All heavy atoms as a GROMACS GRO file, in nm:
protein
  619
    1MET      N    1   2.137  -0.481   1.132
    1MET     CA    2   2.184  -0.613   1.101
    1MET      C    3   2.321  -0.600   1.036
    1MET      O    4   2.342  -0.515   0.950
    1MET     CB    5   2.088  -0.684   1.007
    1MET     CG    6   2.134  -0.821   0.971
    1MET     SD    7   2.018  -0.913   0.871
    1MET     CE    8   1.874  -0.905   0.971
    2THR      N    9   2.411  -0.686   1.078
    2THR     CA   10   2.546  -0.682   1.025
    2THR      C   11   2.587  -0.820   0.975
    2THR      O   12   2.526  -0.921   1.009
    2THR     CB   13   2.646  -0.637   1.132
    2THR    OG1   14   2.642  -0.729   1.241
    2THR    CG2   15   2.616  -0.497   1.182
    3GLY      N   16   2.690  -0.820   0.895
    3GLY     CA   17   2.752  -0.944   0.852
    3GLY      C   18   2.679  -1.022   0.746
    3GLY      O   19   2.684  -1.144   0.744
    4ILE      N   20   2.611  -0.952   0.654
    4ILE     CA   21   2.542  -1.024   0.546
    4ILE      C   22   2.645  -1.052   0.436
    4ILE      O   23   2.691  -0.960   0.369
    4ILE     CB   24   2.425  -0.944   0.488
    4ILE    CG1   25   2.325  -0.906   0.598
    4ILE    CG2   26   2.355  -1.024   0.379
    4ILE    CD1   27   2.210  -0.818   0.550
    5PRO      N   28   2.682  -1.179   0.418
    5PRO     CA   29   2.780  -1.212   0.314
    5PRO      C   30   2.725  -1.182   0.174
    5PRO      O   31   2.605  -1.193   0.150
    5PRO     CB   32   2.802  -1.363   0.332
    5PRO     CG   33   2.752  -1.394   0.470
    5PRO     CD   34   2.642  -1.296   0.496
    6THR      N   35   2.813  -1.147   0.083
    6THR     CA   36   2.774  -1.110  -0.053
    6THR      C   37   2.698  -1.224  -0.122
    6THR      O   38   2.598  -1.199  -0.190
    6THR     CB   39   2.897  -1.070  -0.134
    6THR    OG1   40   2.964  -0.964  -0.067
    6THR    CG2   41   2.859  -1.024  -0.274
    7THR      N   42   2.743  -1.347  -0.106
    7THR     CA   43   2.676  -1.460  -0.171
    7THR      C   44   2.532  -1.472  -0.123
    7THR      O   45   2.440  -1.492  -0.203
    7THR     CB   46   2.752  -1.591  -0.144
    7THR    OG1   47   2.887  -1.576  -0.188
    7THR    CG2   48   2.687  -1.709  -0.215
    8LEU      N   49   2.511  -1.459   0.007
    8LEU     CA   50   2.376  -1.465   0.061
    8LEU      C   51   2.294  -1.346   0.014
    8LEU      O   52   2.179  -1.360  -0.026
    8LEU     CB   53   2.379  -1.470   0.213
    8LEU     CG   54   2.244  -1.471   0.284
    8LEU    CD1   55   2.161  -1.592   0.242
    8LEU    CD2   56   2.262  -1.468   0.434
    9LEU      N   57   2.354  -1.231   0.015
    9LEU     CA   58   2.286  -1.109  -0.029
    9LEU      C   59   2.237  -1.123  -0.173
    9LEU      O   60   2.125  -1.084  -0.206
    9LEU     CB   61   2.381  -0.990  -0.016
    9LEU     CG   62   2.323  -0.851  -0.027
    9LEU    CD1   63   2.213  -0.829   0.075
    9LEU    CD2   64   2.432  -0.749  -0.009
   10ASN      N   65   2.318  -1.182  -0.258
   10ASN     CA   66   2.280  -1.203  -0.396
   10ASN      C   67   2.168  -1.307  -0.411
   10ASN      O   68   2.093  -1.304  -0.508
   10ASN     CB   69   2.400  -1.244  -0.480
   10ASN     CG   70   2.499  -1.132  -0.498
   10ASN    OD1   71   2.463  -1.015  -0.488
   10ASN    ND2   72   2.624  -1.166  -0.522
   11TYR      N   73   2.160  -1.400  -0.316
   11TYR     CA   74   2.058  -1.505  -0.322
   11TYR      C   75   1.921  -1.454  -0.278
   11TYR      O   76   1.818  -1.497  -0.328
   11TYR     CB   77   2.100  -1.624  -0.234
   11TYR     CG   78   2.015  -1.746  -0.251
   11TYR    CD1   79   2.030  -1.826  -0.364
   11TYR    CD2   80   1.920  -1.781  -0.156
   11TYR    CE1   81   1.951  -1.939  -0.381
   11TYR    CE2   82   1.842  -1.894  -0.172
   11TYR     CZ   83   1.858  -1.972  -0.285
   11TYR     OH   84   1.780  -2.084  -0.303
   12LEU      N   85   1.921  -1.360  -0.185
   12LEU     CA   86   1.796  -1.305  -0.133
   12LEU      C   87   1.730  -1.214  -0.236
   12LEU      O   88   1.798  -1.146  -0.312
   12LEU     CB   89   1.821  -1.224  -0.006
   12LEU     CG   90   1.886  -1.298   0.110
   12LEU    CD1   91   1.915  -1.201   0.223
   12LEU    CD2   92   1.800  -1.413   0.158
   13SER      N   93   1.599  -1.213  -0.235
   13SER     CA   94   1.526  -1.126  -0.326
   13SER      C   95   1.545  -0.980  -0.288
   13SER      O   96   1.560  -0.893  -0.372
   13SER     CB   97   1.378  -1.163  -0.325
   13SER     OG   98   1.304  -1.072  -0.400
   14ASN      N   99   1.543  -0.953  -0.156
   14ASN     CA  100   1.551  -0.816  -0.106
   14ASN      C  101   1.608  -0.819   0.035
   14ASN      O  102   1.546  -0.875   0.125
   14ASN     CB  103   1.410  -0.756  -0.106
   14ASN     CG  104   1.406  -0.613  -0.060
   14ASN    OD1  105   1.486  -0.570   0.024
   14ASN    ND2  106   1.313  -0.537  -0.112
   15ARG      N  107   1.724  -0.761   0.055
   15ARG     CA  108   1.789  -0.765   0.186
   15ARG      C  109   1.705  -0.699   0.295
   15ARG      O  110   1.710  -0.737   0.411
   15ARG     CB  111   1.927  -0.701   0.180
   15ARG     CG  112   1.922  -0.550   0.169
   15ARG     CD  113   2.057  -0.486   0.177
   15ARG     NE  114   2.109  -0.492   0.311
   15ARG     CZ  115   2.234  -0.461   0.342
   15ARG    NH1  116   2.319  -0.425   0.250
   15ARG    NH2  117   2.274  -0.467   0.467
   16TYR      N  118   1.624  -0.600   0.256
   16TYR     CA  119   1.545  -0.530   0.357
   16TYR      C  120   1.431  -0.616   0.408
   16TYR      O  121   1.391  -0.602   0.524
   16TYR     CB  122   1.496  -0.396   0.301
   16TYR     CG  123   1.611  -0.307   0.265
   16TYR    CD1  124   1.644  -0.284   0.133
   16TYR    CD2  125   1.690  -0.250   0.364
   16TYR    CE1  126   1.754  -0.205   0.100
   16TYR    CE2  127   1.800  -0.172   0.333
   16TYR     CZ  128   1.831  -0.149   0.200
   16TYR     OH  129   1.941  -0.072   0.170
   17GLU      N  130   1.380  -0.705   0.325
   17GLU     CA  131   1.276  -0.798   0.373
   17GLU      C  132   1.333  -0.888   0.482
   17GLU      O  133   1.263  -0.922   0.577
   17GLU     CB  134   1.222  -0.883   0.258
   17GLU     CG  135   1.134  -0.805   0.164
   17GLU     CD  136   1.086  -0.889   0.046
   17GLU    OE1  137   1.134  -1.003   0.029
   17GLU    OE2  138   0.999  -0.840  -0.027
   18LEU      N  139   1.458  -0.930   0.467
   18LEU     CA  140   1.522  -1.010   0.572
   18LEU      C  141   1.524  -0.932   0.703
   18LEU      O  142   1.484  -0.983   0.807
   18LEU     CB  143   1.664  -1.047   0.530
   18LEU     CG  144   1.752  -1.114   0.637
   18LEU    CD1  145   1.693  -1.246   0.681
   18LEU    CD2  146   1.893  -1.131   0.586
   19GLN      N  147   1.566  -0.808   0.698
   19GLN     CA  148   1.572  -0.727   0.819
   19GLN      C  149   1.433  -0.704   0.879
   19GLN      O  150   1.412  -0.722   0.999
   19GLN     CB  151   1.637  -0.592   0.789
   19GLN     CG  152   1.782  -0.604   0.755
   19GLN     CD  153   1.841  -0.472   0.711
   19GLN    OE1  154   1.798  -0.416   0.610
   19GLN    NE2  155   1.938  -0.424   0.785
   20TYR      N  156   1.338  -0.665   0.796
   20TYR     CA  157   1.203  -0.635   0.846
   20TYR      C  158   1.136  -0.758   0.906
   20TYR      O  159   1.074  -0.749   1.011
   20TYR     CB  160   1.115  -0.577   0.735
   20TYR     CG  161   1.162  -0.445   0.682
   20TYR    CD1  162   1.147  -0.414   0.548
   20TYR    CD2  163   1.224  -0.351   0.763
   20TYR    CE1  164   1.191  -0.292   0.497
   20TYR    CE2  165   1.268  -0.230   0.714
   20TYR     CZ  166   1.252  -0.201   0.580
   20TYR     OH  167   1.295  -0.081   0.530
   21THR      N  168   1.148  -0.872   0.838
   21THR     CA  169   1.082  -0.992   0.891
   21THR      C  170   1.149  -1.040   1.020
   21THR      O  171   1.082  -1.086   1.111
   21THR     CB  172   1.078  -1.107   0.788
   21THR    OG1  173   1.211  -1.143   0.750
   21THR    CG2  174   0.997  -1.068   0.665
   22LEU      N  175   1.281  -1.027   1.028
   22LEU     CA  176   1.352  -1.065   1.150
   22LEU      C  177   1.309  -0.976   1.266
   22LEU      O  178   1.272  -1.026   1.373
   22LEU     CB  179   1.503  -1.058   1.131
   22LEU     CG  180   1.585  -1.084   1.258
   22LEU    CD1  181   1.560  -1.224   1.312
   22LEU    CD2  182   1.732  -1.061   1.231
   23TYR      N  183   1.312  -0.847   1.246
   23TYR     CA  184   1.277  -0.757   1.355
   23TYR      C  185   1.130  -0.770   1.394
   23TYR      O  186   1.095  -0.758   1.511
   23TYR     CB  187   1.315  -0.613   1.322
   23TYR     CG  188   1.464  -0.594   1.320
   23TYR    CD1  189   1.527  -0.529   1.215
   23TYR    CD2  190   1.544  -0.643   1.422
   23TYR    CE1  191   1.665  -0.514   1.213
   23TYR    CE2  192   1.682  -0.629   1.420
   23TYR     CZ  193   1.741  -0.564   1.315
   23TYR     OH  194   1.877  -0.550   1.313
   24ASP      N  195   1.044  -0.798   1.298
   24ASP     CA  196   0.904  -0.823   1.328
   24ASP      C  197   0.890  -0.949   1.413
   24ASP      O  198   0.816  -0.949   1.512
   24ASP     CB  199   0.824  -0.836   1.199
   24ASP     CG  200   0.676  -0.860   1.226
   24ASP    OD1  201   0.613  -0.773   1.290
   24ASP    OD2  202   0.624  -0.966   1.184
   25TYR      N  203   0.961  -1.053   1.377
   25TYR     CA  204   0.957  -1.177   1.455
   25TYR      C  205   1.006  -1.152   1.598
   25TYR      O  206   0.944  -1.197   1.695
   25TYR     CB  207   1.044  -1.285   1.389
   25TYR     CG  208   1.054  -1.410   1.472
   25TYR    CD1  209   0.958  -1.510   1.464
   25TYR    CD2  210   1.159  -1.428   1.562
   25TYR    CE1  211   0.966  -1.624   1.542
   25TYR    CE2  212   1.168  -1.541   1.641
   25TYR     CZ  213   1.071  -1.638   1.630
   25TYR     OH  214   1.078  -1.751   1.709
   26LEU      N  215   1.117  -1.082   1.611
   26LEU     CA  216   1.172  -1.054   1.744
   26LEU      C  217   1.073  -0.974   1.828
   26LEU      O  218   1.050  -1.006   1.946
   26LEU     CB  219   1.304  -0.977   1.731
   26LEU     CG  220   1.420  -1.054   1.667
   26LEU    CD1  221   1.538  -0.961   1.644
   26LEU    CD2  222   1.460  -1.174   1.751
   27TYR      N  223   1.012  -0.875   1.769
   27TYR     CA  224   0.915  -0.791   1.841
   27TYR      C  225   0.794  -0.874   1.886
   27TYR      O  226   0.751  -0.864   2.001
   27TYR     CB  227   0.871  -0.675   1.751
   27TYR     CG  228   0.766  -0.588   1.814
   27TYR    CD1  229   0.800  -0.495   1.911
   27TYR    CD2  230   0.633  -0.600   1.776
   27TYR    CE1  231   0.703  -0.415   1.970
   27TYR    CE2  232   0.535  -0.521   1.835
   27TYR     CZ  233   0.571  -0.428   1.931
   27TYR     OH  234   0.474  -0.352   1.990
   28ARG      N  235   0.740  -0.954   1.795
   28ARG     CA  236   0.621  -1.032   1.827
   28ARG      C  237   0.646  -1.144   1.926
   28ARG      O  238   0.554  -1.193   1.990
   28ARG     CB  239   0.560  -1.091   1.699
   28ARG     CG  240   0.489  -0.989   1.612
   28ARG     CD  241   0.418  -1.052   1.492
   28ARG     NE  242   0.513  -1.106   1.394
   28ARG     CZ  243   0.533  -1.237   1.372
   28ARG    NH1  244   0.466  -1.327   1.439
   28ARG    NH2  245   0.621  -1.277   1.282
   29ASN      N  246   0.773  -1.184   1.941
   29ASN     CA  247   0.805  -1.296   2.029
   29ASN      C  248   0.880  -1.255   2.155
   29ASN      O  249   0.943  -1.339   2.220
   29ASN     CB  250   0.882  -1.403   1.950
   29ASN     CG  251   0.791  -1.474   1.852
   29ASN    OD1  252   0.719  -1.566   1.889
   29ASN    ND2  253   0.790  -1.428   1.728
   30GLY      N  254   0.873  -1.128   2.190
   30GLY     CA  255   0.921  -1.082   2.319
   30GLY      C  256   1.070  -1.062   2.334
   30GLY      O  257   1.121  -1.059   2.445
   31TYR      N  258   1.142  -1.048   2.226
   31TYR     CA  259   1.285  -1.022   2.234
   31TYR      C  260   1.309  -0.872   2.248
   31TYR      O  261   1.376  -0.809   2.167
   31TYR     CB  262   1.356  -1.071   2.107
   31TYR     CG  263   1.367  -1.222   2.094
   31TYR    CD1  264   1.263  -1.295   2.038
   31TYR    CD2  265   1.481  -1.289   2.134
   31TYR    CE1  266   1.273  -1.433   2.023
   31TYR    CE2  267   1.493  -1.426   2.118
   31TYR     CZ  268   1.388  -1.497   2.064
   31TYR     OH  269   1.398  -1.633   2.048
   32SER      N  270   1.256  -0.815   2.355
   32SER     CA  271   1.259  -0.669   2.369
   32SER      C  272   1.398  -0.613   2.399
   32SER      O  273   1.423  -0.494   2.377
   32SER     CB  274   1.162  -0.626   2.478
   32SER     OG  275   1.194  -0.690   2.600
   33ASP      N  276   1.489  -0.697   2.448
   33ASP     CA  277   1.623  -0.649   2.480
   33ASP      C  278   1.719  -0.655   2.362
   33ASP      O  279   1.832  -0.607   2.372
   33ASP     CB  280   1.683  -0.730   2.596
   33ASP     CG  281   1.606  -0.708   2.725
   33ASP    OD1  282   1.540  -0.603   2.738
   33ASP    OD2  283   1.612  -0.795   2.813
   34VAL      N  284   1.676  -0.710   2.252
   34VAL     CA  285   1.764  -0.725   2.135
   34VAL      C  286   1.769  -0.593   2.059
   34VAL      O  287   1.667  -0.538   2.019
   34VAL     CB  288   1.715  -0.839   2.043
   34VAL    CG1  289   1.797  -0.842   1.914
   34VAL    CG2  290   1.723  -0.972   2.115
   35THR      N  291   1.890  -0.542   2.041
   35THR     CA  292   1.908  -0.417   1.968
   35THR      C  293   1.983  -0.436   1.836
   35THR      O  294   1.988  -0.345   1.755
   35THR     CB  295   1.986  -0.316   2.054
   35THR    OG1  296   2.112  -0.374   2.092
   35THR    CG2  297   1.906  -0.279   2.179
   36ALA      N  298   2.042  -0.555   1.816
   36ALA     CA  299   2.117  -0.581   1.694
   36ALA      C  300   2.122  -0.731   1.667
   36ALA      O  301   2.104  -0.812   1.758
   36ALA     CB  302   2.258  -0.526   1.705
   37ALA      N  303   2.145  -0.763   1.542
   37ALA     CA  304   2.159  -0.903   1.501
   37ALA      C  305   2.271  -0.912   1.398
   37ALA      O  306   2.288  -0.822   1.316
   37ALA     CB  307   2.029  -0.955   1.441
   38ALA      N  308   2.346  -1.020   1.405
   38ALA     CA  309   2.455  -1.044   1.310
   38ALA      C  310   2.439  -1.185   1.253
   38ALA      O  311   2.398  -1.276   1.324
   38ALA     CB  312   2.590  -1.029   1.376
   39ILE      N  313   2.469  -1.200   1.127
   39ILE     CA  314   2.465  -1.332   1.066
   39ILE      C  315   2.596  -1.403   1.099
   39ILE      O  316   2.704  -1.356   1.065
   39ILE     CB  317   2.445  -1.322   0.914
   39ILE    CG1  318   2.307  -1.264   0.885
   39ILE    CG2  319   2.462  -1.459   0.847
   39ILE    CD1  320   2.277  -1.240   0.739
   40SER      N  321   2.583  -1.516   1.170
   40SER     CA  322   2.703  -1.590   1.208
   40SER      C  323   2.735  -1.702   1.110
   40SER      O  324   2.851  -1.740   1.095
   40SER     CB  325   2.690  -1.646   1.350
   40SER     OG  326   2.571  -1.721   1.364
   41SER      N  327   2.632  -1.755   1.042
   41SER     CA  328   2.656  -1.856   0.940
   41SER      C  329   2.532  -1.868   0.852
   41SER      O  330   2.424  -1.822   0.888
   41SER     CB  331   2.690  -1.992   1.002
   41SER     OG  332   2.579  -2.044   1.072
   42TYR      N  333   2.551  -1.933   0.738
   42TYR     CA  334   2.438  -1.957   0.649
   42TYR      C  335   2.471  -2.074   0.558
   42TYR      O  336   2.589  -2.108   0.539
   42TYR     CB  337   2.403  -1.834   0.566
   42TYR     CG  338   2.502  -1.803   0.457
   42TYR    CD1  339   2.481  -1.847   0.326
   42TYR    CD2  340   2.618  -1.733   0.484
   42TYR    CE1  341   2.573  -1.821   0.226
   42TYR    CE2  342   2.710  -1.707   0.386
   42TYR     CZ  343   2.687  -1.750   0.257
   42TYR     OH  344   2.778  -1.725   0.159
   43GLU      N  345   2.366  -2.135   0.504
   43GLU     CA  346   2.383  -2.244   0.408
   43GLU      C  347   2.274  -2.233   0.303
   43GLU      O  348   2.156  -2.220   0.338
   43GLU     CB  349   2.374  -2.379   0.479
   43GLU     CG  350   2.393  -2.497   0.388
   43GLU     CD  351   2.385  -2.629   0.462
   43GLU    OE1  352   2.407  -2.632   0.583
   43GLU    OE2  353   2.354  -2.730   0.396
   44ILE      N  354   2.313  -2.237   0.178
   44ILE     CA  355   2.218  -2.232   0.068
   44ILE      C  356   2.202  -2.372   0.011
   44ILE      O  357   2.301  -2.438  -0.020
   44ILE     CB  358   2.265  -2.134  -0.042
   44ILE    CG1  359   2.268  -1.991   0.013
   44ILE    CG2  360   2.177  -2.144  -0.166
   44ILE    CD1  361   2.330  -1.890  -0.080
   45ASP      N  362   2.078  -2.417   0.002
   45ASP     CA  363   2.047  -2.547  -0.055
   45ASP      C  364   1.979  -2.526  -0.189
   45ASP      O  365   1.862  -2.487  -0.195
   45ASP     CB  366   1.956  -2.625   0.040
   45ASP     CG  367   1.931  -2.768  -0.006
   45ASP    OD1  368   1.930  -2.793  -0.129
   45ASP    OD2  369   1.909  -2.855   0.081
   46GLU      N  370   2.053  -2.548  -0.296
   46GLU     CA  371   2.000  -2.524  -0.430
   46GLU      C  372   1.887  -2.621  -0.466
   46GLU      O  373   1.799  -2.586  -0.544
   46GLU     CB  374   2.112  -2.533  -0.534
   46GLU     CG  375   2.215  -2.422  -0.525
   46GLU     CD  376   2.158  -2.284  -0.558
   46GLU    OE1  377   2.051  -2.276  -0.622
   46GLU    OE2  378   2.221  -2.185  -0.520
   47ASP      N  379   1.891  -2.742  -0.409
   47ASP     CA  380   1.786  -2.840  -0.440
   47ASP      C  381   1.650  -2.796  -0.388
   47ASP      O  382   1.550  -2.807  -0.458
   47ASP     CB  383   1.822  -2.978  -0.382
   47ASP     CG  384   1.942  -3.040  -0.450
   47ASP    OD1  385   1.967  -3.007  -0.568
   47ASP    OD2  386   2.009  -3.122  -0.386
   48THR      N  387   1.646  -2.748  -0.265
   48THR     CA  388   1.519  -2.704  -0.206
   48THR      C  389   1.494  -2.555  -0.226
   48THR      O  390   1.390  -2.504  -0.188
   48THR     CB  391   1.514  -2.736  -0.056
   48THR    OG1  392   1.620  -2.666   0.011
   48THR    CG2  393   1.526  -2.885  -0.032
   49ARG      N  394   1.594  -2.486  -0.282
   49ARG     CA  395   1.587  -2.342  -0.306
   49ARG      C  396   1.559  -2.265  -0.176
   49ARG      O  397   1.472  -2.179  -0.169
   49ARG     CB  398   1.485  -2.309  -0.414
   49ARG     CG  399   1.528  -2.366  -0.550
   49ARG     CD  400   1.426  -2.344  -0.659
   49ARG     NE  401   1.378  -2.208  -0.672
   49ARG     CZ  402   1.437  -2.111  -0.744
   49ARG    NH1  403   1.551  -2.135  -0.805
   49ARG    NH2  404   1.382  -1.991  -0.754
   50THR      N  405   1.634  -2.302  -0.072
   50THR     CA  406   1.622  -2.235   0.057
   50THR      C  407   1.760  -2.194   0.108
   50THR      O  408   1.862  -2.251   0.068
   50THR     CB  409   1.556  -2.325   0.164
   50THR    OG1  410   1.636  -2.443   0.180
   50THR    CG2  411   1.415  -2.363   0.125
   51ALA      N  412   1.759  -2.097   0.196
   51ALA     CA  413   1.880  -2.057   0.266
   51ALA      C  414   1.850  -2.064   0.416
   51ALA      O  415   1.748  -2.011   0.462
   51ALA     CB  416   1.921  -1.916   0.228
   52THR      N  417   1.934  -2.132   0.489
   52THR     CA  418   1.922  -2.140   0.635
   52THR      C  419   2.026  -2.045   0.693
   52THR      O  420   2.145  -2.057   0.664
   52THR     CB  421   1.946  -2.284   0.684
   52THR    OG1  422   1.851  -2.370   0.619
   52THR    CG2  423   1.929  -2.293   0.835
   53ILE      N  424   1.979  -1.952   0.775
   53ILE     CA  425   2.063  -1.844   0.824
   53ILE      C  426   2.063  -1.847   0.977
   53ILE      O  427   1.957  -1.851   1.039
   53ILE     CB  428   2.010  -1.708   0.776
   53ILE    CG1  429   1.991  -1.708   0.625
   53ILE    CG2  430   2.103  -1.595   0.820
   53ILE    CD1  431   1.900  -1.599   0.574
   54THR      N  432   2.182  -1.845   1.037
   54THR     CA  433   2.193  -1.840   1.182
   54THR      C  434   2.234  -1.699   1.223
   54THR      O  435   2.332  -1.644   1.171
   54THR     CB  436   2.296  -1.942   1.234
   54THR    OG1  437   2.258  -2.072   1.188
   54THR    CG2  438   2.302  -1.940   1.386
   55PHE      N  439   2.156  -1.642   1.314
   55PHE     CA  440   2.181  -1.507   1.364
   55PHE      C  441   2.232  -1.514   1.507
   55PHE      O  442   2.183  -1.595   1.586
   55PHE     CB  443   2.051  -1.426   1.366
   55PHE     CG  444   1.986  -1.410   1.233
   55PHE    CD1  445   1.890  -1.500   1.189
   55PHE    CD2  446   2.019  -1.304   1.149
   55PHE    CE1  447   1.829  -1.486   1.067
   55PHE    CE2  448   1.958  -1.289   1.026
   55PHE     CZ  449   1.862  -1.380   0.984
   56THR      N  450   2.325  -1.428   1.541
   56THR     CA  451   2.363  -1.405   1.679
   56THR      C  452   2.301  -1.273   1.719
   56THR      O  453   2.323  -1.171   1.652
   56THR     CB  454   2.517  -1.400   1.695
   56THR    OG1  455   2.571  -1.524   1.650
   56THR    CG2  456   2.555  -1.375   1.840
   57LEU      N  457   2.224  -1.276   1.826
   57LEU     CA  458   2.152  -1.156   1.871
   57LEU      C  459   2.231  -1.084   1.980
   57LEU      O  460   2.313  -1.145   2.049
   57LEU     CB  461   2.013  -1.196   1.922
   57LEU     CG  462   1.928  -1.278   1.825
   57LEU    CD1  463   1.795  -1.314   1.889
   57LEU    CD2  464   1.909  -1.205   1.693
   58SER      N  465   2.205  -0.957   1.995
   58SER     CA  466   2.281  -0.875   2.090
   58SER      C  467   2.261  -0.917   2.235
   58SER      O  468   2.342  -0.881   2.320
   58SER     CB  469   2.247  -0.727   2.073
   58SER     OG  470   2.109  -0.706   2.097
   59ASP      N  471   2.156  -0.994   2.265
   59ASP     CA  472   2.137  -1.043   2.402
   59ASP      C  473   2.212  -1.173   2.427
   59ASP      O  474   2.200  -1.232   2.534
   59ASP     CB  475   1.988  -1.059   2.434
   59ASP     CG  476   1.922  -1.171   2.357
   59ASP    OD1  477   1.988  -1.233   2.270
   59ASP    OD2  478   1.802  -1.198   2.383
   60GLY      N  479   2.290  -1.219   2.328
   60GLY     CA  480   2.370  -1.339   2.344
   60GLY      C  481   2.304  -1.466   2.292
   60GLY      O  482   2.368  -1.570   2.286
   61SER      N  483   2.179  -1.459   2.257
   61SER     CA  484   2.110  -1.577   2.206
   61SER      C  485   2.129  -1.590   2.056
   61SER      O  486   2.184  -1.501   1.991
   61SER     CB  487   1.960  -1.571   2.241
   61SER     OG  488   1.898  -1.463   2.178
   62SER      N  489   2.084  -1.702   2.003
   62SER     CA  490   2.092  -1.721   1.859
   62SER      C  491   1.955  -1.760   1.806
   62SER      O  492   1.869  -1.805   1.881
   62SER     CB  493   2.197  -1.825   1.822
   62SER     OG  494   2.161  -1.951   1.874
   63LEU      N  495   1.938  -1.744   1.678
   63LEU     CA  496   1.810  -1.767   1.613
   63LEU      C  497   1.839  -1.817   1.472
   63LEU      O  498   1.934  -1.774   1.409
   63LEU     CB  499   1.733  -1.634   1.608
   63LEU     CG  500   1.593  -1.632   1.548
   63LEU    CD1  501   1.497  -1.708   1.640
   63LEU    CD2  502   1.546  -1.490   1.531
   64THR      N  503   1.755  -1.908   1.424
   64THR     CA  504   1.769  -1.960   1.289
   64THR      C  505   1.654  -1.911   1.203
   64THR      O  506   1.538  -1.916   1.245
   64THR     CB  507   1.771  -2.114   1.289
   64THR    OG1  508   1.881  -2.159   1.368
   64THR    CG2  509   1.784  -2.170   1.148
   65GLY      N  510   1.688  -1.864   1.085
   65GLY     CA  511   1.588  -1.822   0.989
   65GLY      C  512   1.600  -1.905   0.862
   65GLY      O  513   1.710  -1.945   0.824
   66ILE      N  514   1.488  -1.931   0.799
   66ILE     CA  515   1.488  -2.005   0.673
   66ILE      C  516   1.419  -1.918   0.568
   66ILE      O  517   1.305  -1.876   0.586
   66ILE     CB  518   1.418  -2.141   0.687
   66ILE    CG1  519   1.492  -2.226   0.789
   66ILE    CG2  520   1.412  -2.212   0.550
   66ILE    CD1  521   1.424  -2.356   0.823
   67TYR      N  522   1.492  -1.895   0.460
   67TYR     CA  523   1.440  -1.818   0.348
   67TYR      C  524   1.404  -1.914   0.236
   67TYR      O  525   1.488  -1.994   0.195
   67TYR     CB  526   1.543  -1.716   0.299
   67TYR     CG  527   1.507  -1.653   0.168
   67TYR    CD1  528   1.401  -1.565   0.158
   67TYR    CD2  529   1.580  -1.680   0.052
   67TYR    CE1  530   1.366  -1.506   0.037
   67TYR    CE2  531   1.547  -1.621  -0.069
   67TYR     CZ  532   1.440  -1.534  -0.075
   67TYR     OH  533   1.406  -1.476  -0.195
   68SER      N  534   1.281  -1.906   0.188
   68SER     CA  535   1.237  -1.985   0.074
   68SER      C  536   1.237  -1.896  -0.049
   68SER      O  537   1.161  -1.800  -0.056
   68SER     CB  538   1.097  -2.042   0.098
   68SER     OG  539   1.048  -2.102  -0.020
   69ARG      N  540   1.321  -1.931  -0.143
   69ARG     CA  541   1.332  -1.848  -0.264
   69ARG      C  542   1.207  -1.860  -0.352
   69ARG      O  543   1.167  -1.764  -0.417
   69ARG     CB  544   1.456  -1.888  -0.341
   69ARG     CG  545   1.486  -1.793  -0.454
   69ARG     CD  546   1.621  -1.824  -0.514
   69ARG     NE  547   1.645  -1.729  -0.622
   69ARG     CZ  548   1.755  -1.663  -0.638
   69ARG    NH1  549   1.855  -1.679  -0.555
   69ARG    NH2  550   1.768  -1.580  -0.739
   70ASP      N  551   1.144  -1.980  -0.355
   70ASP     CA  552   1.030  -2.000  -0.442
   70ASP      C  553   0.913  -1.908  -0.410
   70ASP      O  554   0.849  -1.856  -0.501
   70ASP     CB  555   0.981  -2.146  -0.437
   70ASP     CG  556   1.076  -2.239  -0.511
   70ASP    OD1  557   1.154  -2.191  -0.597
   70ASP    OD2  558   1.073  -2.360  -0.484
   71ASP      N  559   0.885  -1.889  -0.282
   71ASP     CA  560   0.772  -1.799  -0.247
   71ASP      C  561   0.819  -1.673  -0.174
   71ASP      O  562   0.737  -1.601  -0.119
   71ASP     CB  563   0.664  -1.872  -0.170
   71ASP     CG  564   0.716  -1.937  -0.043
   71ASP    OD1  565   0.834  -1.919  -0.009
   71ASP    OD2  566   0.637  -2.006   0.024
   72ASN      N  567   0.952  -1.650  -0.174
   72ASN     CA  568   1.008  -1.529  -0.114
   72ASN      C  569   0.955  -1.506   0.027
   72ASN      O  570   0.904  -1.400   0.060
   72ASN     CB  571   0.981  -1.407  -0.202
   72ASN     CG  572   1.060  -1.286  -0.156
   72ASN    OD1  573   1.174  -1.297  -0.118
   72ASN    ND2  574   0.997  -1.170  -0.156
   73SER      N  575   0.967  -1.611   0.112
   73SER     CA  576   0.917  -1.601   0.249
   73SER      C  577   1.025  -1.640   0.348
   73SER      O  578   1.121  -1.709   0.315
   73SER     CB  579   0.794  -1.691   0.267
   73SER     OG  580   0.832  -1.827   0.256
   74TYR      N  581   1.005  -1.592   0.470
   74TYR     CA  582   1.098  -1.619   0.579
   74TYR      C  583   1.022  -1.685   0.694
   74TYR      O  584   0.908  -1.649   0.722
   74TYR     CB  585   1.160  -1.489   0.631
   74TYR     CG  586   1.250  -1.421   0.531
   74TYR    CD1  587   1.196  -1.334   0.437
   74TYR    CD2  588   1.386  -1.444   0.532
   74TYR    CE1  589   1.278  -1.271   0.344
   74TYR    CE2  590   1.468  -1.380   0.439
   74TYR     CZ  591   1.415  -1.294   0.347
   74TYR     OH  592   1.495  -1.233   0.256
   75SER      N  593   1.090  -1.778   0.761
   75SER     CA  594   1.038  -1.833   0.886
   75SER      C  595   1.154  -1.836   0.985
   75SER      O  596   1.271  -1.846   0.945
   75SER     CB  597   0.979  -1.973   0.866
   75SER     OG  598   1.078  -2.062   0.818
   76TYR      N  599   1.120  -1.828   1.112
   76TYR     CA  600   1.223  -1.820   1.217
   76TYR      C  601   1.192  -1.919   1.327
   76TYR      O  602   1.075  -1.948   1.356
   76TYR     CB  603   1.231  -1.678   1.273
   76TYR     CG  604   1.272  -1.577   1.170
   76TYR    CD1  605   1.175  -1.506   1.098
   76TYR    CD2  606   1.406  -1.556   1.140
   76TYR    CE1  607   1.213  -1.414   1.001
   76TYR    CE2  608   1.443  -1.465   1.042
   76TYR     CZ  609   1.346  -1.395   0.974
   76TYR     OH  610   1.383  -1.306   0.877
   77GLN      N  611   1.299  -1.969   1.390
   77GLN     CA  612   1.281  -2.060   1.503
   77GLN      C  613   1.397  -2.047   1.600
   77GLN      O  614   1.503  -2.005   1.565
   77GLN     CB  615   1.269  -2.203   1.455
   77GLN     CG  616   1.380  -2.246   1.361
   77GLN     CD  617   1.350  -2.377   1.294
   77GLN    OE1  618   1.244  -2.433   1.309
   77GLN    NE2  619   1.445  -2.428   1.220
   0.00000   0.00000   0.00000
């Protein structure tokens, strides 16, 4: 994974959880051709304590992830 901005990195509890959960999601959902992911944009919402992260995948597609700071969880769509 490339392109993790410092501000986002500081907001996340653990950068490796972001990587592991993303790659787990990709594996479980049939993204077998994806070999890399880059963060193309992100937005932190202090009110909801979430970060919405847009990834560009090596197969040309994009994916959105949402990090919830309150329960330290990730979801992808």
